Each structure stands twice: as C-alpha cells, then as structure tokens.
DRENDO-1510 file (C-alpha; in Angstrom, 1 decimal, always signed):
<recs>
REC; n; res; u; v; w
REC; 1; UNK; +35.3; -18.7; -6.0 .
REC; 2; UNK; +34.1; -15.3; -8.2 .
REC; 3; UNK; +30.4; -14.8; -9.2 .
REC; 4; UNK; +30.1; -13.6; -12.6 .
REC; 5; UNK; +27.0; -11.4; -13.5 .
REC; 6; UNK; +25.3; -10.9; -17.2 .
REC; 7; UNK; +25.0; -7.6; -18.4 .
REC; 8; UNK; +20.9; -8.3; -17.8 .
REC; 9; UNK; +21.9; -9.1; -14.0 .
REC; 10; UNK; +23.9; -6.0; -13.5 .
REC; 11; UNK; +21.2; -3.8; -15.4 .
REC; 12; UNK; +18.6; -5.0; -13.3 .
REC; 13; UNK; +20.7; -4.6; -9.5 .
REC; 14; UNK; +21.1; -0.6; -10.8 .
REC; 15; UNK; +17.1; -1.0; -11.6 .
REC; 16; UNK; +16.5; -2.3; -8.0 .
REC; 17; UNK; +18.8; +0.1; -6.4 .
REC; 18; UNK; +16.8; +3.5; -7.9 .
REC; 19; UNK; +13.4; +1.4; -7.2 .
REC; 20; UNK; +14.4; +1.0; -3.4 .
REC; 21; UNK; +15.5; +4.9; -3.2 .
REC; 22; UNK; +12.5; +5.8; -5.0 .
REC; 23; UNK; +10.1; +3.6; -2.7 .
REC; 24; UNK; +11.7; +4.5; +0.8 .
REC; 25; UNK; +11.4; +8.2; -0.7 .
REC; 26; UNK; +7.2; +7.9; -1.4 .
REC; 27; UNK; +7.2; +5.6; +2.2 .
REC; 28; UNK; +9.0; +8.3; +4.0 .
REC; 29; UNK; +6.3; +10.8; +3.3 .
REC; 30; UNK; +3.3; +8.4; +4.0 .
REC; 31; UNK; +4.7; +7.3; +7.1 .
REC; 32; UNK; +5.4; +11.4; +8.0 .
REC; 33; UNK; +1.8; +11.9; +7.5 .
REC; 34; UNK; +1.0; +8.6; +9.8 .
REC; 35; UNK; +2.7; +10.0; +12.7 .
REC; 36; UNK; +1.7; +13.5; +12.2 .
REC; 37; UNK; -2.1; +12.1; +12.5 .
REC; 38; UNK; -1.0; +9.8; +15.3 .
REC; 39; UNK; -0.5; +13.1; +17.1 .
REC; 40; UNK; -3.3; +15.1; +16.2 .
REC; 41; UNK; -6.1; +11.9; +16.3 .
REC; 42; UNK; -4.4; +8.9; +18.3 .
REC; 43; UNK; -5.0; +5.4; +17.5 .
REC; 44; UNK; -8.4; +5.9; +17.4 .
REC; 45; UNK; -8.2; +3.9; +14.1 .
REC; 46; UNK; -7.9; +0.8; +16.0 .
REC; 47; UNK; -11.7; +1.1; +16.2 .
REC; 48; UNK; -12.3; +0.4; +13.0 .
REC; 49; UNK; -12.8; -3.6; +11.9 .
REC; 50; UNK; -11.6; -4.3; +8.7 .
REC; 51; UNK; -14.3; -4.0; +6.9 .
REC; 52; UNK; -14.3; -0.5; +7.5 .
REC; 53; UNK; -10.8; +0.1; +6.5 .
REC; 54; UNK; -11.1; -2.0; +3.5 .
REC; 55; UNK; -14.4; +0.8; +2.6 .
REC; 56; UNK; -12.1; +3.7; +3.2 .
REC; 57; UNK; -9.4; +2.1; +0.8 .
REC; 58; UNK; -12.2; +1.5; -2.1 .
REC; 59; UNK; -13.8; +5.3; -1.3 .
REC; 60; UNK; -9.7; +6.2; -1.8 .
REC; 61; UNK; -9.1; +4.0; -5.1 .
REC; 62; UNK; -13.2; +5.1; -6.4 .
REC; 63; UNK; -12.1; +8.9; -6.0 .
REC; 64; UNK; -8.3; +8.1; -7.8 .
REC; 65; UNK; -10.6; +6.4; -10.6 .
REC; 66; UNK; -13.1; +9.5; -11.0 .
REC; 67; UNK; -10.3; +11.7; -11.0 .
REC; 68; UNK; -8.4; +9.9; -13.8 .
REC; 69; UNK; -11.7; +9.9; -16.0 .
REC; 70; UNK; -12.9; +13.2; -15.3 .
REC; 71; UNK; -11.5; +16.8; -16.1 .
REC; 72; UNK; -13.8; +18.9; -13.8 .
REC; 73; UNK; -12.4; +18.8; -9.9 .
REC; 74; UNK; -14.7; +20.3; -7.3 .
REC; 75; UNK; -11.8; +19.6; -4.4 .
REC; 76; UNK; -8.4; +20.5; -4.8 .
REC; 77; UNK; -7.1; +17.4; -4.2 .
REC; 78; UNK; -4.8; +15.7; -6.6 .
REC; 79; UNK; -4.1; +11.5; -7.2 .
REC; 80; UNK; -1.0; +11.5; -5.0 .
REC; 81; UNK; -2.9; +12.1; -1.1 .
REC; 82; UNK; -5.7; +9.4; -2.2 .
REC; 83; UNK; -2.6; +6.8; -2.9 .
REC; 84; UNK; -0.7; +8.0; +0.3 .
REC; 85; UNK; -4.4; +7.1; +2.4 .
REC; 86; UNK; -4.4; +3.9; +0.4 .
REC; 87; UNK; -1.0; +3.0; +1.5 .
REC; 88; UNK; -1.7; +4.0; +5.4 .
REC; 89; UNK; -5.0; +2.5; +5.3 .
REC; 90; UNK; -3.8; -0.9; +4.0 .
REC; 91; UNK; -0.9; -0.5; +7.1 .
REC; 92; UNK; -3.2; +0.1; +9.7 .
REC; 93; UNK; -5.4; -2.9; +8.1 .
REC; 94; UNK; -2.1; -5.2; +8.7 .
REC; 95; UNK; -2.0; -3.8; +11.9 .
REC; 96; UNK; -5.4; -4.8; +12.7 .
REC; 97; UNK; -5.4; -7.8; +11.1 .
REC; 98; UNK; -2.2; -8.9; +13.9 .
REC; 99; UNK; -3.6; -7.4; +17.2 .
REC; 100; UNK; -7.2; -7.3; +16.7 .
REC; 101; UNK; -9.8; -4.7; +16.3 .
REC; 102; UNK; -10.1; -2.8; +19.9 .
REC; 103; UNK; -13.3; -1.0; +22.0 .
REC; 104; UNK; -10.6; +2.5; +22.9 .
REC; 105; UNK; -7.0; +4.0; +21.0 .
REC; 106; UNK; -4.6; +1.4; +22.7 .
REC; 107; UNK; -1.4; +2.3; +21.1 .
REC; 108; UNK; +0.6; +5.6; +21.4 .
REC; 109; UNK; +2.6; +7.1; +18.4 .
REC; 110; UNK; +5.6; +5.0; +19.4 .
REC; 111; UNK; +3.9; +1.7; +19.2 .
REC; 112; UNK; +2.0; +2.7; +16.2 .
REC; 113; UNK; +5.3; +3.8; +14.3 .
REC; 114; UNK; +7.3; +0.1; +15.1 .
REC; 115; UNK; +4.2; -1.3; +13.9 .
REC; 116; UNK; +3.6; +0.9; +11.2 .
REC; 117; UNK; +7.8; +0.6; +10.3 .
REC; 118; UNK; +7.4; -3.9; +10.8 .
REC; 119; UNK; +4.4; -4.3; +8.1 .
REC; 120; UNK; +5.9; -1.4; +5.9 .
REC; 121; UNK; +9.3; -4.1; +5.9 .
REC; 122; UNK; +7.4; -6.9; +5.2 .
REC; 123; UNK; +5.4; -5.1; +2.1 .
REC; 124; UNK; +8.7; -3.7; +0.9 .
REC; 125; UNK; +10.8; -7.7; +0.7 .
REC; 126; UNK; +7.4; -9.1; -0.8 .
REC; 127; UNK; +8.1; -6.0; -3.7 .
REC; 128; UNK; +11.3; -7.2; -3.9 .
REC; 129; UNK; +10.8; -10.6; -4.7 .
REC; 130; UNK; +7.6; -10.3; -7.3 .
REC; 131; UNK; +10.0; -6.9; -8.9 .
REC; 132; UNK; +12.9; -9.5; -8.9 .
REC; 133; UNK; +10.3; -12.0; -10.8 .
REC; 134; UNK; +8.7; -10.0; -12.5 .
REC; 135; UNK; +11.7; -7.6; -14.2 .
REC; 136; UNK; +10.2; -4.5; -13.0 .
REC; 137; UNK; +7.2; -4.8; -15.5 .
REC; 138; UNK; +5.2; -2.1; -13.2 .
REC; 139; UNK; +7.5; +0.4; -14.9 .
REC; 140; UNK; +6.2; -0.1; -18.2 .
REC; 141; UNK; +2.3; +0.3; -16.4 .
REC; 142; UNK; -0.1; +3.3; -16.5 .
REC; 143; UNK; -1.2; +4.7; -13.2 .
REC; 144; UNK; -4.7; +4.0; -14.5 .
REC; 145; UNK; -4.0; +0.6; -14.4 .
REC; 146; UNK; -2.3; +0.2; -11.2 .
REC; 147; UNK; -5.7; +2.2; -9.9 .
REC; 148; UNK; -7.4; -0.6; -11.5 .
REC; 149; UNK; -5.6; -3.5; -9.5 .
REC; 150; UNK; -5.9; -1.9; -6.4 .
REC; 151; UNK; -9.6; -1.7; -7.1 .
REC; 152; UNK; -9.6; -5.5; -8.2 .
REC; 153; UNK; -7.9; -6.1; -4.8 .
REC; 154; UNK; -10.4; -4.6; -2.5 .
REC; 155; UNK; -12.9; -6.3; -4.5 .
REC; 156; UNK; -11.1; -9.3; -3.9 .
REC; 157; UNK; -10.7; -8.2; -0.1 .
REC; 158; UNK; -14.5; -7.2; +0.1 .
REC; 159; UNK; -15.1; -10.9; -1.1 .
REC; 160; UNK; -13.0; -12.6; +1.7 .
REC; 161; UNK; -14.5; -10.3; +4.6 .
REC; 162; UNK; -18.4; -11.5; +3.1 .
REC; 163; UNK; -16.5; -15.0; +3.4 .
REC; 164; UNK; -16.0; -14.9; +7.0 .
REC; 165; UNK; -12.1; -15.0; +5.5 .
REC; 166; UNK; -12.0; -18.2; +4.3 .
REC; 167; UNK; -10.7; -19.3; +1.1 .
REC; 168; UNK; -10.4; -22.4; -0.6 .
REC; 169; UNK; -7.5; -21.7; -2.9 .
REC; 170; UNK; -6.6; -17.9; -3.0 .
REC; 171; UNK; -3.9; -15.6; -0.7 .
REC; 172; UNK; -5.1; -14.0; +2.3 .
REC; 173; UNK; -6.0; -10.7; +3.4 .
REC; 174; UNK; -3.2; -9.4; +4.0 .
REC; 175; UNK; -1.2; -10.8; +0.9 .
REC; 176; UNK; -4.1; -8.4; -1.1 .
REC; 177; UNK; -3.3; -5.9; +1.7 .
REC; 178; UNK; +0.2; -6.0; +0.8 .
REC; 179; UNK; -0.3; -5.8; -2.8 .
REC; 180; UNK; -2.5; -2.7; -2.6 .
REC; 181; UNK; +0.4; -0.9; -0.9 .
REC; 182; UNK; +3.1; -2.1; -3.0 .
REC; 183; UNK; +0.7; -0.7; -6.1 .
REC; 184; UNK; +0.2; +2.7; -4.7 .
REC; 185; UNK; +3.7; +3.0; -4.4 .
REC; 186; UNK; +4.6; +2.3; -7.8 .
REC; 187; UNK; +1.7; +4.7; -8.6 .
REC; 188; UNK; +3.3; +7.5; -6.6 .
REC; 189; UNK; +6.5; +6.8; -8.1 .
REC; 190; UNK; +5.1; +7.2; -11.3 .
REC; 191; UNK; +3.5; +10.3; -10.7 .
REC; 192; UNK; +6.9; +12.1; -9.4 .
REC; 193; UNK; +6.6; +12.0; -5.6 .
</recs>
C-alpha cells in the first residue's frame, strides 16, 4: 500500500529535518560544555535542591531579558552563553528530579553524561511531537518572546515548588523544565548558534 503525502506534509517533513540538525548542533555545544565542566568540577551540582537550580535558571533568563532591553553591557557575555546555561541547568534539574538530591557528589562524568543524553532524548521527542502539532510556529517567534516564555515557565515552577510539587490540573515540574530547554534551543537557533 502506497502512502501519499500532501505538499504540506512534504514541506513540514523537510522543515523538521532541518530543525533536527539545528537542534542537535545546539545540544552538542551544550553537552560539550557540560562534560568539560564535569571534568573541572565533578558533580558538585548534585547537592543543589530543585529550588536552587530553578533560581539559577531564573538568574540566566533575567540576564537575557536585561541584555535584550539594555543597550549598555558591562560584562562581555551575550545571550547565547546564558541560553546554554538555561539548557544545562534545566537538564541538571531533570536529573535531580529522577535521582534526588544528595549530600555529596556521586556521579562521574560518564554516568552524568548518560543521564544528560537520556533527558535530552526525552525532551527532544517532546519537541518533535509539539513541533508537529504546532507546525514549527516557533520559527515566527522573536527571541524576546521565547525568553518571556522561559520566565513564565520559571514562575510556574516556583509556584509548584512552593506548593510542595502538588498541582490540581497542571503539568508537572519536569514538563516545564523540558519546555524551557526547548525554548532555549529555539532561541539559540534564531541567534545563529
């Protein structure tokens, strides 16, 4: 049986292939930095509670917003490095959700990288599903809008954390971290990373 595709389906397929290449390129840069920092610092981040990781992501997102709004910069770092930080801290948060917080570092680089890859694959699959349903609408969005969506997700996560993880009708913390990762990747793609 032959399956026929409409022109729309073919165009979406080729756009998705391009998105996958761009997504993977951004993640490869983030992953490389994560591995290098694991070599330098080990898994000291494993002692951080979720609220601390959320606050680190919040600081990065606030800095991006300030960079977008202010013309004068006193530190010579741009938005890209902050988006990379958001991606890596959000992955750390997903790992903490899975493994729990510890009192001392307990992962070597290989174990941490395996967990990193696992959570990126889950997050990438979510992106593909949403991208299919939304028809790559993010490509028409501004980087500033993606930044605002990350900040909104952070405020939601903070509220869920304040509620001790309980929600009535909302998605959990993990879905919010995954969305932050995907928004940050989209922003990096827009910035030409």
